[in-house]
C-alpha positions in Angstrom: -92.5 150.8 13.0 -91.7 147.8 12.2 -92.1 147.3 8.7 -89.7 151.0 8.0 -86.7 149.0 9.9 -87.3 146.6 7.5 -87.1 148.9 4.1 -84.0 150.4 5.9 -82.3 147.3 6.1 -83.6 146.6 2.2 -82.5 149.6 1.8 -78.8 149.7 3.3 -78.4 145.7 1.7 -78.7 146.9 -2.1 -76.2 150.1 -0.8 -73.9 147.4 0.9 -73.8 145.1 -2.7 -73.4 147.7 -4.5 -70.6 148.6 -2.3 -68.8 145.4 -2.6 -69.6 144.9 -6.3 -68.2 147.5 -7.7 -65.2 147.1 -5.5 -64.5 143.6 -7.1 -65.9 144.7 -10.5 -65.8 147.6 -11.1 -69.2 150.1 -12.4 -70.0 148.6 -15.5 -68.9 144.5 -13.9 -72.0 145.7 -11.2 -75.9 145.1 -13.4 -78.5 145.9 -11.1 -79.1 141.8 -10.5 -76.1 140.9 -9.0 -76.7 143.5 -6.8 -80.0 142.4 -5.6 -78.5 138.6 -5.6 -75.8 139.9 -3.1 -78.7 141.9 -1.3 -80.4 138.9 -0.7 -83.6 141.0 -2.6 -85.2 140.1 -5.9 -84.4 142.4 -8.7 -87.6 144.3 -9.0 -86.7 145.5 -5.3 -84.2 147.7 -6.3 -87.1 149.7 -8.1 -88.7 150.9 -4.8 -86.0 152.6 -3.6 -83.8 153.8 -6.1 -85.1 154.9 -10.2 -82.3 153.1 -11.6 -78.5 151.9 -11.4 -77.5 155.6 -11.8 -80.2 156.9 -9.0 -78.3 153.8 -6.4 -74.7 155.0 -7.8 -75.2 158.7 -7.0 -77.1 157.8 -3.1 -74.2 155.1 -2.2 -71.9 158.2 -3.5 -73.4 160.5 -1.8 -73.7 158.4 1.9 -69.9 157.5 1.7 -69.2 160.7 1.5 -71.0 161.6 4.0 -69.7 159.0 6.4 -66.1 160.4 4.8 -66.9 164.2 6.0 -68.0 162.9 9.4 -64.6 161.2 9.8 -62.3 164.0 8.2 -63.1 166.6 10.4 -63.1 164.8 13.2 -61.4 166.4 16.3 -60.9 169.8 14.2 -62.5 173.3 14.8 -62.0 176.5 12.4 -60.2 178.2 15.0 -57.6 176.3 15.5 -54.0 177.2 13.6 -53.9 176.6 10.5 -51.0 174.0 10.2 -52.4 172.4 13.5 -56.1 172.3 11.7 -54.5 170.6 8.5 -53.1 168.2 10.6 -55.7 167.1 12.6 -57.7 166.5 9.2 -55.2 164.7 7.0 -54.5 162.3 10.1 -58.1 162.2 9.8 -58.7 161.1 5.6 -55.2 158.7 6.2 -57.2 157.0 8.7 -60.5 156.8 7.2 -58.5 155.8 3.6 -56.8 152.9 5.8 -59.5 151.7 8.3 -62.9 152.4 5.7 -61.1 150.6 3.0 -63.9 149.9 0.9 -65.6 152.9 1.4 -62.5 154.8 0.4 -61.6 152.5 -2.5 -65.3 153.2 -3.5 -64.8 157.4 -3.3 -61.3 156.9 -5.3 -63.0 155.2 -7.8 -65.9 157.4 -7.9 -63.2 160.0 -8.2 -62.2 158.2 -12.0 -65.3 157.9 -13.9 -68.3 159.6 -15.2 -70.9 157.5 -13.5 -71.0 159.8 -10.8 -73.4 162.4 -11.3 -71.6 166.3 -11.7 -74.4 167.7 -10.0 -74.5 164.8 -6.7 -70.0 165.2 -7.7 -70.5 169.1 -6.9 -72.5 168.3 -3.9 -70.3 165.9 -2.8 -67.6 168.1 -2.9 -69.6 170.2 0.0 -68.7 167.5 2.3 -64.6 168.7 1.9 -66.1 172.7 3.2 -64.1 173.4 6.1 -60.7 171.6 4.6 -61.3 174.4 1.7 -62.1 176.7 4.3 -59.4 175.9 6.3 -57.2 176.0 2.8 -58.6 179.7 1.7 -58.0 180.9 5.7 -54.9 179.5 4.6 -53.4 181.2 1.4 -55.3 184.0 3.6 -52.8 184.6 6.2 -49.8 183.9 3.5 -49.5 179.9 5.0 -51.0 178.0 2.2 -49.6 178.8 -2.0 -52.1 180.4 -3.6 -53.2 177.7 -5.7 -57.5 176.0 -6.7 -58.6 173.9 -4.5 -57.8 170.7 -7.2 -54.0 171.8 -7.1 -53.9 171.7 -3.3 -55.9 168.3 -3.0 -53.9 166.6 -5.3 -50.4 167.3 -3.7 -52.4 167.0 0.1 -54.9 164.7 -0.2 -54.9 162.4 -3.0 -51.4 160.6 -3.1 -53.2 159.4 0.1 -55.1 157.2 -2.4 -52.3 155.8 -4.5 -50.0 154.6 -1.0 -53.5 153.4 0.3 -53.8 151.2 -3.5 -49.9 150.3 -3.1 -50.6 149.0 0.4 -53.9 147.1 -0.8 -51.4 145.2 -3.2 -49.1 144.3 -0.6 -46.1 146.4 -2.4 -45.6 149.4 0.4 -46.6 149.4 4.2 -48.1 152.4 5.6 -46.8 152.5 9.2 -46.4 155.3 11.6 -43.2 156.3 10.7 -44.3 156.6 7.2 -47.4 158.4 7.4 -45.3 161.1 9.3 -43.4 161.2 6.2 -45.8 161.3 4.1 -47.9 164.5 6.1 -44.5 166.3 5.9 -44.3 165.8 1.8 -48.3 167.0 1.7 -47.7 170.1 4.0 -44.5 170.7 2.2 -46.2 171.1 -0.4 -48.8 173.2 0.0 -47.6 175.7 2.5 -45.6 178.7 1.5 
């Protein structure tokens, strides 16, 4: 039992170190040697848990997506009215992006890199299924515009990543008033 905890700790340390280095230096300036050093393990230890850097990045991506999923759909139930369900999910996503900054920043980088394998990216998309189902329900009820999920996401959710980045650079502040205005803009962008 103790040995298993040690293994999990090393694997967690490697994932955490990868998250930090990718956020601070990007995917290409996060070599395995730096990851191992930051995790406090020998470089060869990485290969006990991960086949290669690609496998490490993909594993981290899926773990962060899973934590995002748990956060994003907290308090949401599929029998809610479309607008109320979207509001709960949207504010949860905003809360995640503002309070789980390292993870949110990593996911934003993953949106814009070929480092994530396409099959892993598709698997990660499954974590958004409750939102996609809600939008489909909204389309069927004539509440949501009949647009692709990618267009809906780009107008309703993706602006939060941009605003988070502006706040991180101290160029903008996402206070309660701004979040409420941003939610209304997101809803107006996707509703019929």
